[in-house]
C-alpha positions, 0 to 999 in steps of 0.5 A: 464869156462868149466862147465859141465852139468849132464843129465839123460836119461832113455828111457826104459821100466821096461821089458827092465831093467829086460832083461838088469839086467838078461844079465849083469852078463854074460857080463864082465862089469868093472867099475872104480870109483874115489872117492873124499871127498866133500871138494875136489870137486874143485879138482875132477872138475879140474881133469874132465876138464883135462881129468884125471879121469878114469871112474866116479868121485864120491863125498862122503859126511859125510866121507872122501874117497880114490882115 
């Protein structure tokens, strides 16, 4: 069915995190997020499967979002 699994791995220490957060503003990191209201979760999953999502797909609860 093309299902995906979300896995989080954090193999860093608190010091690693502090060093990264100090470095992050110096690097031009650009994030891209596509938001979907929870009611459009199936559409978001379909777009992910099709490789049509740029960046991260985020489901919003409690209110509608814009892409």
